[in-house]
C-alpha positions, -999 to 999 in steps of 0.1 A, spaced: 0 0 0 29 23 8 46 15 -25 13 22 -44 10 55 -26 46 64 -34 41 55 -70 10 77 -72 29 106 -56 57 102 -82 31 101 -110 15 133 -97 48 151 -94 57 141 -130 23 153 -144 24 186 -125 60 194 -134 53 186 -170 22 207 -171 40 236 -154 68 235 -179 46 233 -210 22 260 -199 50 283 -190 67 279 -224 33 284 -241 29 319 -226 66 328 -228 63 347 -261 38 372 -250 50 378 -214 87 379 -224 79 406 -250 59 425 -223 86 421 -197 113 432 -222 91 460 -236 115 488 -226 144 471 -245 123 461 -275 108 496 -279 143 512 -278 156 488 -305 127 488 -328 112 522 -321 76 514 -314 52 527 -287 28 513 -261 0 509 -287 21 485 -308 31 465 -277 -6 462 -270 -12 451 -306 13 423 -302 -2 410 -270 -37 413 -285 -27 393 -316 -13 365 -295 -45 361 -275 -67 368 -305 -52 340 -325 -55 318 -294 -92 327 -290 -100 319 -327 -83 285 -325 -92 275 -290 -124 255 -297 -107 237 -326 -77 229 -304 -100 215 -277 -117 193 -303 -82 182 -315 -70 173 -280 -101 152 -274 -89 131 -304 -51 130 -302 -48 129 -265 -32 151 -238 3 139 -242 7 145 -279 -12 178 -277 12 190 -250 43 179 -270 32 197 -302 22 228 -282 56 230 -265 75 224 -297 55 251 -315 61 277 -288 98 268 -288 101 275 -325 83 308 -322 107 318 -294 137 310 -315 122 330 -343 116 361 -321 153 358 -310 163 364 -346 137 391 -353 152 418 -377 122 441 -373 92 449 -352 69 434 -378 88 401 -378 86 401 -340 49 409 -339 41 383 -366 58 355 -347 42 367 -315 8 363 -331 16 328 -344 27 319 -309 -10 320 -299 -16 287 -318 6 263 -298 -5 280 -266 -42 274 -274 -33 237 -280 -13 233 -248 -40 248 -225 -68 222 -230 -42 194 -234 -27 202 -199 -62 205 -184 -70 170 -197 -38 156 -184 -46 170 -150 -81 155 -151 -67 121 -161 -34 119 -142 -42 137 -109 -63 122 -80 -96 139 -75 -87 152 -40 -56 170 -55 -70 185 -87 -75 219 -71 -38 219 -64 -32 206 -99 -50 234 -116 -34 258 -92 1 246 -102 -9 248 -139 -21 284 -137 8 293 -115 30 287 -145 17 320 -160 29 343 -132 60 321 -132 65 332 -168 62 368 -160 84 364 -129 111 349 -152 106 377 -177 112 402 -149 143 384 -137 155 381 -173 157 419 -176 186 426 -152 201 391 -154 202 386 -192 187 414 -213 209 441 -197 241 420 -197 243 399 -229 212 411 -248 175 406 -249 177 381 -278 194 356 -256 164 356 -233 143 341 -261 170 316 -271 171 303 -235 133 302 -234 132 282 -267 156 257 -253 134 252 -222 105 246 -246 124 217 -264 131 201 -230 95 205 -219 83 188 -251 105 157 -246 96 154 -209 58 151 -211 50 118 -193 32 89 -209 -1 80 -192 -21 51 -208 -54 68 -199 -42 101 -213 -35 88 -248 -70 96 -259 -101 112 -245 -125 91 -225 -155 107 -238 -147 113 -275 -174 140 -275 -157 172 -284 -176 203 -292 -203 198 -265 -199 220 -235 -229 211 -215 -267 215 -215 -292 235 -195 -279 251 -163 -243 238 -169 -241 255 -203 -255 287 -189 -228 286 -162 -201 280 -188 -213 310 -208 -212 333 -178 -178 319 -168 -165 326 -203 -178 362 -203 -165 369 -168 -132 352 -175 -129 374 -206 -134 406 -187 -112 396 -159 -85 385 -184 -88 418 -202 -79 436 -170 -53 412 -158 -33 406 -190 -23 442 -190 -2 434 -159 22 412 -179 24 437 -208 25 471 -191 38 468 -155 74 474 -164 65 504 -187 44 519 -159 70 512 -133 96 532 -152 71 561 -156 64 563 -118 101 564 -110 118 530 -111 149 523 -132 145 497 -161 164 471 -140 142 477 -109 111 477 -131 118 441 -141 121 432 -104 88 449 -97 72 425 -123 90 396 -106 76 406 -72 40 408 -85 44 375 -104 58 358 -73 28 370 -53 4 357 -79 22 324 -81 19 318 -43 -17 328 -42 -27 306 -71 -11 276 -54 -27 284 -20 -61 288 -37 -58 254 -52 -49 237 -19 -78 256 -2 -102 244 -29 -92 208 -23 -94 209 15 -125 230 21 -145 227 -12 -157 263 -12 -181 278 -37 -155 284 -64 -175 309 -84 -180 331 -53 -143 329 -45 -134 340 -80 -159 369 -78 -143 381 -46 -108 379 -60 -118 400 -90 -134 427 -69 -103 429 -46 -81 429 -76 -98 460 -90 -85 479 -59 -50 469 -70 -55 482 -105 -68 515 -91 -37 518 -68 -15 513 -99 -29 545 -113 -13 565 -84 19 582 -93 38 569 -63 64 540 -63 52 527 -29 15 528 -38 23 513 -72 42 484 -56 12 477 -33 -11 479 -63 10 454 -83 9 430 -54 -28 431 -50 -34 431 -88 -13 399 -92 -24 384 -59 -61 387 -64 -70 402 -98 -50 376 -116 -49 346 -93 -83 332 -102 -77 312 -135 -68 280 -117 -101 280 -98 -119 289 -130 -106 258 -148 -113 237 -117 -149 249 -117 -153 240 -154 -138 206 -148 -164 200 -121 -192 211 -144 -181 189 -173 -159 161 -159 -163 139 -190 -152 165 -215 -126 186 -198 -106 196 -229 -137 207 -248 -154 225 -219 -122 244 -208 -115 253 -244 -150 269 -245 -144 291 -214 -108 296 -225 -121 312 -257 -136 340 -236 -104 343 -216 -84 346 -248 -108 372 -262 -103 393 -231 -66 387 -231 -66 399 -268 -87 430 -264 -75 440 -230 -38 448 -239 -49 464 -271 -75 487 -255 -51 493 -226 -24 505 -251 -49 528 -268 -61 542 -234 -24 547 -224 -17 566 -257 -47 590 -252 -55 591 -215 -22 581 -200 -13 549 -181 -32 560 -150 -65 562 -169 -58 528 -185 -53 512 -151 -85 526 -139 -103 512 -169 -88 478 -162 -101 480 -126 -136 488 -140 -135 457 -162 -125 435 -131 -155 449 -112 -179 440 -140 -165 405 -142 -168 399 -105 -204 411 -104 -214 389 -134 -203 358 -115 -228 365 -88 -255 354 -112 -242 319 -114 -259 295 -90 -239 270 -70 
């Protein structure tokens, strides 16, 4: 019995480490570009609006392809889907490292949305098939913690790599990590193909209504939160931080979000709270953080970054966990449905933020992001338990 328990623990660790690596690599393109925004703007001579266009294109392509990728994962299985996703992201990262112009960089950034949209439902399915039921909250927490981990690494990469040997080497290193992640995806017999084989159906009746509201709220929340990865360093420089310190500010916020996402997953496993109400509360608290980031003060800005990452962008793991509970027999398809809303928000959010920043200033843009988070949190109150 002890040997069996040990074997299960090893299997869980392998699944979680693989999911974390693949998901991190999948979002590396957009968050590395955001974290290195100051260096990229200096070299290629573009402004905040084009940076927003790049992030918008990444998530826009992911939104358009998300449902198709969920359907594909249901048929080819989680393992192959994760491997293809990691390999595709790696190739995009190597391409960005060689970018001769801003248009080349933005084009590859947009293409990077495709492998990311494949890796997301594939990793959700692997968690549902390879993690025990009583640990799945933690599993989704680990998976979604990979996103702030990507922004944390992007922040660290600024002083450690970009300002020493050059920003291009950041993408080379990230691409190499992607190749390793693709090879390391574990083989699970039950994860070679979907159990249900019913892609494209995301529920009926009340469950479908819940998924629709989750998709809309997730989109609004993502629209607000994705500006964090793309514009925190730029805003930090404006309020008084040096470019090197701005990268560390991004790392601080990312570390806060990472810890909260993990803790939220553990709490969900242990106490089985109303996940939708928890997500709603986090979005409303996060809106306060976005408002504080509009204040022209380094100290207040740091506090806002911590709250923004720690609450306003720490809910995605709980969102996927809630969807997996609603549609346990079609996790890839259902999560790809709600992920479409998240991607649409992730696409439009940075784009609109960039436009707001160009015309109303960064402070006005952060206030608008806080308003989107409030609307998202209120909408979730209409979902019944």
